[in-house]
N, C-alpha and C positions, 0 to 999 in steps of 0.2 A: 840782480846781482851786486852783489856788495864786497865778498871778502873773499881775497886772491884766489884763493884755491877752491873756492865753488866758481868764480870767473872761469877759472881755468878751466876747469868741467867742464862747464856749459859752452864755452868758447869753440871748447874742442866739439862738441857734442852737437852744434850749432855748425861747424863745418862739414859736420859727418853727411848732416842731412840736405845741407845745400847741395852737396856732392851726389847726393843719392834721389834728390827733386823733392823731398821729403816736406811739403808743404804743407799736409793736411790740416785743418782744423782740430785741436784735443777734445778730447768729451767735454772740459768743461770751458773751453771756449765756444762751443756747440751749445752747451745753455745757454750764456749769456748772450747770443744773436737776436734773440730776440726782444731785448729790452736795450739795445741801442738806440740812441737818437741824437740829433740836436750836436753839439760841442762833446767830446768821448777824449778821457783819459785813459790809456793803457799802458798802466805804470807796471815795469815788469814788461816789455813788451817781448819780447827774445826775438825772433825774427818775422814778427808783425805780424803775420797772421790773420790773427783777427782784427788788429790795428786795418789792414786790405780788404777786409769783410768790411767791417763799417765804414770807411771812404767809398767804397763801390754801393755801399747804399745809401751811401747822398751825408752820410755826416760828415764834420771837420774833428782830426783828429793830433794829438797830440800823443806821441808814443816815445817813450823812456824807459833804458836798458842798460849797461851796465859792460856790455860785450860789444867791442868796436865790430864784432865781425857780424854780431846781429843787426847794428843799426846799419853799415855801412850797407849791407844785402837789404834792408830794409828802404831804404834813399833810394838805391838802383830801382826798386820794385815800383816806387811812387810816381818815381821821376818818367819811368815808360810809361806807364796809366795816367800820368797827371793827377794824379790822386791828392786830394787835400790833405796832407800828411804830414805832421813836421817832427822828424823825429832826433831825438837828441839822447850821444853816450854821456852819461852823468854815474857818478857813485851815488849808487840812493839812499845811502848810509846820513848822506848830507844836503841829497836834495829838497832846495826849496818849492812848493808850487806859487806861481804867481795870478792865476787865475784860480777862477770856480768855471766848473763842469756839470751838464746835464745827465751824463753818464761816467765815473768813474770804475776803472776794473782792474782789479792785480790776484792774477791768477798763476800759482804758484812764484809768488817773491818773499814774502815777508819772512817764512820760515828761514830764510836764507840770513837774516838779522838776528844779532841776541837780541832778547827779551824784551828789553828796555826799547833801543831801539826799533823795533817793531813796533810796538806798544804806541809808540810816538809817532811815525810813521802812519799808522793807521788812524790814529787819532786826528792827523793831521787831513788825511784823504778823506776822511766823515767831513771835518769843517769845510773841503772845497767843494763837496757836493750840495748844491742850487737846491733850494727846497721845491719837492717836488721830485725833485730827482733821483739817481739808482746808484746803489754801489753793489757791486760783486766783487768780491772776496774768494779764493779760496786759497787752501793752505794747508801741510801737511799739519797732521795731528796725532796726538799720544797715540803709542799702539803700531804706531810705523818701526819697522825692523828692518828697514835700507837703508844707512847711513852713509854710503858711499861716495854721494855727493855731496856732502857736507864739509867744510872747515871744522875742523873738530873746534877749535874754539869763537864758533860765530855761527850759532842756529839757534831756532825757537820751534821746539814742536810746540801748538798748541793744545789745551786740553781741551778735550771733547764739546765740554759749553762755552769754551771763551768767547768765539766770536759772537754768539747769542747775545750774551752778555755785556760784551763792549755794543751792541745795536741795542740795546734798550731804550725804548722810545721811540725806535721806527718801525716802521710797518714789515714784517717780514715775509716777504714774498716767496721765498725757499728757501728751505736748510737741507742741504742734502750730502749724506755719506757716503762716500762709495771705499773698498781695498782694491787695491791690484798687485798682484802677484810681483815681485822683485827677484832678483839672480838670488842663488842662494838658496831656495825656499824662504826668502825673509816676502814681506809684505811692506807696502806703501798703501799710508791710510789717508784719505782726505773729507776735508769737509769743503762744501762752497753754499755759499751764503749771500741769497741777491734780497735788498734790502731799501727801501725808499725812506725817503728822509720826510719827516711830515712838514706841510704846508703851515705854518705857524702866524697868528694876526701879525698883520704887519709886513710879512714878507713879500717880495718879490715874485 
């Protein structure tokens, strides 16, 4: 989360989910499960349901989000289960990664940044995937008509081919488009891309 209005929207949503005990993986997180291994970054982790699932599978996880409610909740869950999760609250517009990862997951985050910032963050995520590692990126794309969760001054709906274009040279394992109904007969249109970074000569 990044802009103040979007952060407040999701912080309120997270509080409702915690109150209702709604901690199930969403469909995009379920797609990511089979690819989780080693050192994992969950970038825009929300309540941390995927981070919890990864750690339960033996992964070492760094989870980052802008919602204090989400990070506080994730830390409590990780401590209760003694899971290998480092949960950090951060403004993802300016957050910088300090290490490389076997898998980087960013589900439902980048579209809440302005486009130049979203593309810069995506490039940094790509650079931090180890050779042979996997990036899993999910964004809202053009065709989305449900905009209530966006701060009007901070959002970026990706064009339909934007992710695949930006992952040119990677092995595309999956590119899935899904539309979901939203209030007021509107639509949320998503793309989820799973790609493997090539192993080049001389890379570890």
